[in-house]
N, C-alpha and C positions, 0 to 999 in steps of 0.2 A: 325258606318257606315251608310251612307245616302242611301235612296232609290232614284233611278233615274226614272222620268217619263217624258213623252213628250206631248206637246199639239198636237192637230190635225194639226195645222199650221206648227209646227216644223217638224212633220213627213213628210208632203208633200214637204216642202222646202228642207229637208235633202235628200230626194230621188233625187230631181233634182240636188242639190248641189253635191252629191257624184257620180252621173252619169257623171258630168263634171270633177270631181276631185277625181278619183278613188285612186290616189296615197296618198290621205289624210285619207283614211279609217283606216289604222293602227294607225296613229297619233290620230285620233278621239277616237279610242278604249282606247288608253293610257290616254287621257284626261278624259274620262269617269271614268276610274279606279281611277285616282287621285281625281276626284271630289267626288266619292263614299267614298274614305278614308278621305279626308280633302279638302273641297271646297276652303279653303284659303291657300293652299300650294303655296309657292312663285313662282314656275315655271308657274303656271296657270295665274298669274297676275290678279286674281279676284278682281274686284272693283265695288263699288256701283255706279250706274248711277245717273245723275242729270236731272233736267227739266222734260219733259214729261215722261221720263223713270225712274223716281226716285224710283219706286217700284221694279226695276230690278237690277240685277248684270250682269257683263260681264266678260268673261274669254277668254283667247287667245287660239285659235287652232294653228295659226301660226302668224307671224308678220302681215300678211295681213287679216286674217280671224278671226272672233269672234263668240262666242256663247253667246246668251243672255239667262238668266235664273232667276228663283226665288229660294231663299233658305228659307226653313221653319225650323229654328233651332230646335224648340221644337218637331216638328213632324219628324225631321231627314229626310226631303224630299227635293229633288231638282227637279224642273220642267224646262225642256228645252223648250225655247219659240221661238228662232229664230237662224239662222246661216247664215253667209254670210260675205261679205267684210265689213270692218270698215265703209265705207260710206253707204252701203245698210242697215245695221242693226240699225244704229243710226238715 
């Protein structure tokens, strides 16, 4: 089981994001539960990013929205970095 942490940036962005998208809070909680159990579970569509973001992974919140994160396998830690639309986070 992975520990979930947030960067300060993620915390600020998520507050703004969920003020506009209150309907996605239950979905976000489910995604966090799945990440905690298995960050590569197929429904999350977790994938390694390329280019400037090659140190990060992304997973789907919905078709339109993504969560950017890092995964430290040996430390069993996931750090949430960014949240937003596909175009905004990449």
